[in-house]
N, C-alpha and C positions, 0 to 999 in steps of 0.2 A: 580496358578496366586499370585505372591508375589507382595505386595507394597515397591514404595520407597519411602522417604516424598519425598514432591517437593518444590525446592529454584530457587530462582530468579537467579540465573544460569543456567536452565534447557531456561530459553525463549529470544529468540531471535525475532527481529523483533519486540519487545516490549522496549517503551522509560521507563513504570516502570510499574511495581505492587505494587498490595494493596494485605493484608491478610486481607481475605474473609470467612463465610461461611464452613472456616475450611482447606482453602484452599485459594490458591492465581489468582488473578485475573489479566492477565495483562493490561499492557493501552496503547495507542497511541499517549497519553501526557502526561505530567508529574500531576505525584496522587496526589503529594502532592505541587501543584497549583491547587489543584480543584476551590475554591473560587473565583479564574482570571480569570478563560473562563467564563465568563459570555455573557451570551446568550440570549432570548429567549426561555423559555421555558426548559432550558439547551440541547439543544440539542446540540448545538457541544460537550459537554463533552456524551451525548448519544452512535452518531459516536464514539466518541475516545477511546468508553467503550468496542466496540466492535473487532474483532480478525484479522482482515484484512489482510492476509500477517507475526503473527503471525506463532511461531511452536515449539513447544520443540522436542528440540537438546541432543543426550545421544550419549554411547554406552552401548550396552550389552553382553552380552557370549551367551547368549538363544535364542531359536528359532521363540517367540514373547514376544509386542512388546505393549505396549502398553497408555490410559489415566484412570483414575474414576475422571469424573467431576460431579458438582455440580448439580441435575438437572432442566432441564425445561420440560415445557409444550406442549414445539414444536420440532418434530424431525431436525435433524443436520448432519452436512455432514464430516467429518473430511479424511482426505488422508496423505497416507503414503509415503514421499520422500527419498529419498537417492543415494545422488550423485547431479546427477540432473533429476534422472529417480522420476519421479511420479509411483510405483510400485503398486497399489490398493485407491480407495476409498471407506470410509464403510459410512453406517447413521446408526447415533444414536438415534435410537425409543424415541423418547416422553415418561419420564418418569424414561427411562433409563439412568443407570451414568458410564458405563463401559466399552471402544471401545478396541477390541483388534485388532491389524492385525498379520499375518503368517510375520514371514521373513526370505526371499529367501536362502535355502539352501546355504553354503557359506560366507554368510554376515560378512564382516567386516567393522572398522569405523564406524564416525555417521551416526546413521538415524537421521529423522525428523518426528515429528507428527503435520503437521496444522492443524492449527483453522481456527475451521467455520469464515466464513469471516462477518455475518450481523448481530452477537447477537454476545454479553460476553462471555465466557468464563470463569470460579473458575476450575481449576485443582489444585484436592486433593490429588493423589500424584502416582507413573508410575505407571505402570505394567508391568512384565516381569518376563518366563518362571519359574515354581520353580528353585530356587538355583539360580538363575542366577542374576547378579551382575547387576546397572544404575548407570552411571555418567555421571555427564553433560561432552556435547562437545563444545569441543575450534569450531569457524570457520575461519580459515586463509583467504578466502579466501575476493579481494574485496568487498568493500563495497558500497550499492546505497544507495540510500534515495528516494523516490518519493514521493511530497505535490499533492495532488489534488483534484475531488469532488468524488460524485457520481460512477462517470466512471473510476475513477481510484479505490472506492470502489467493487466496484464487483459486487454488492449484487447477478447479477444472472449470473454469471458463475455455471457453471458444478457442481465446486468444488474447493473446497482451493487453491490450486496449479495453478487453470485452466484460476486464475483471468488473466487478460490483465499484471501488473504487475510481477505475477511470472510467466508468462510463458517467456518473457521477460528475468529476472531473470535467471528461467532452463537453456532461451539457452544463454546467457552471463554466467554462469556460479559464478554467484554475490552474496556477500547476500546482501536482503532485508527485505529496512525498509521502509512498506506504511504506506502513511501519508496522503487515500485515508479518503478522511469524505463530507459521502453523504448529498449536501443540503449547503454545511457548509466549501469552497474554498471561501473564502472570503479579500485573502492577511492579515489577522489581524497579526499584532506585535507582541501578544504574543505567536502567534504561530510559525511566522516569529521564534523568542526567541529560539524556542524546537529544531527548522528544526537546527539553529548557533550551541549549544549545543551538536548535535549527529558528533558522530563522523561518516567519512562519504568521501567515496575517490569518489563515483559520483553521482550528484544532479538534478536532474530534478521536472522541475519547473510549473505541468500541469495546466495552470491560462486561466480563462476566462467566464466559463460556468456558474457556479454557479451566479458571478457577475452579468454576463446577465438577468437571471433567474431573480433575487431578485433585479434592480436597485437601487446594491448598491452602486454601485460606477460607479460617470458621467465618457466625455470627458475629464474634468478637472479635476477630480483623477484619474482615472483608470492606466496610461501609469507613473505618478510617485510613486504611490504606487507601483506598479512594479518596481519601478528602484531601490526603499528603502529596499525591500525585498530581494534584489539580494545584495543592498548595506549594511546592518544587516547579510546577511550571510556569509557573506565578514569576518566581523568582529573576527571569528575563520576559517575561510576557505580559504584565503587570494587566494592561488592558486587551489583551490579546479573546474573540470573542473565543470560546470552550466547549461544545456540545457531548453531553456524553450519551451514549448512546447505550441503552441494554441491552439483554441478548435478543434475538429474535424467535422466534418459536425452534420447536423442540419437542414435540410431542413426548415420549420417554422421560423426559426434564422436567415438567413443570409445573408437577408439583410432588414428584419422587426427592426424596433428602438425597442426599451422599453420605458417606462417610463422616461431615463434621455436620449433617441435619443443614444444608443448604440446597435449596428446589433455585429452578427461575424463578418462579414467582417470587419469592424471598429474598429473590437478586435487587430484582425488580426494587422493589420497596427502597433495600438499603441504599437503593442508586437512587432512586429520587428524594431521598429523605436528608441525603448527602449535596444533591444541587440545593436541598432546600435552605440545609444548616449555613451552605456558602455565604446565600442570596441573603441569610438573614443578616450574617454576617459579616455584609457589606459588598461581596464577591457578584454586582452582578448580571457582571459578563461572559457567567457560564450557566448552561439550561441545561433539560437532560431531555431526553427523546427517547418515549417509549417504541424497545425493538418490535414489538408484536401489532405496533402498526408500520415501520415499514416493511415486516417482510411473515405476514395476517399466519393464522392454519390453513383459511381458505387453502393456498399455495403449496401446503406439503404434500398432496397427492398428486400434483402436476411436475413441482419443480423441486423438491425435497427428498427423493430415493431414497437417501440413506435414515432417514430424520434430525437430519444434523445439517450435515452443508445445503448450498444450492446449487442446481446443479448449470450448467451454460442459459440456462436462457433463464432462468434463475436470479442469477448472481447479476444480469445489466436489468431482469427487472428492482432488485435491490436497491438497483446503484443509480435509475429513475426516483425512486421512491424517493431516497435516499439525498439526490439533488432536491428533488420539489421541494420536500417537509425538513426539512435541516441543512443542510449547503445559504439552501435559501433565503428561508430564517434567519442563519449566523453574519448572513455579508446587509445585512437590514439590521446589525446591530451599532 
């Protein structure tokens, strides 16, 4: 295999990159502002260091493509995606560094290697067949950014391109940026600024479950914080369609209030009201989507083993539903 230098232009779905360990690590927040994401134990930064939705996109004339990455002491899963098709999945064993895929005969155009969902990835070089070139590939598709919790980071997906955001993006042929942060979707102003500053043709905000679980916002503050989140994003996205998606089903949390008297049922009502207020005020390009429609109670027994997170099959069902019910609707705006 031939090695090629990695550069920031190869990465798609990342907010920033950092030179580290002989390579580049993609980040899902602005790494130059590390010190400003202050949370207990820097847990938000930890989630942002993982590679959910991030891929290396390139063109090559060879019959093989791969990456050399910094070794880790756990196995990691990578996907090869061409167009909207997940072509193959490969597991990189613990302490190994080279992941290589065979390209289908006749492959032309861009190919993507999707990075692991739940861990950081330091890419040291691009690998191709001997004598083949490797060049960063632009992505002409519409850009979709989604923000959410662990249910959007999707660590229990079967593979990186089978998370719900990846599944939905492939269904609709969109270029994905996933800002799903496990346990850390709390509508922070500092994160809202990052969303505001990203190029995007569609934006979805899947809000509520971390706020309910952590009791971090109350009935007094949750709705107005959601309103502020949208208004801050609007500073640089005045016309971008925005979808607010309320929590999917979680039976223990549906009607049982948390420490600040918020249940998921109440949160859905507040988010729906926030969208009504925005529409009435004149922002008609923001819409509300009920999470119970995207992943209803009937799916719990087979696809939600902990009554909170979908399993691998459940994430794909959620992705197909959001593609059909949310993204298709937003694209018509």
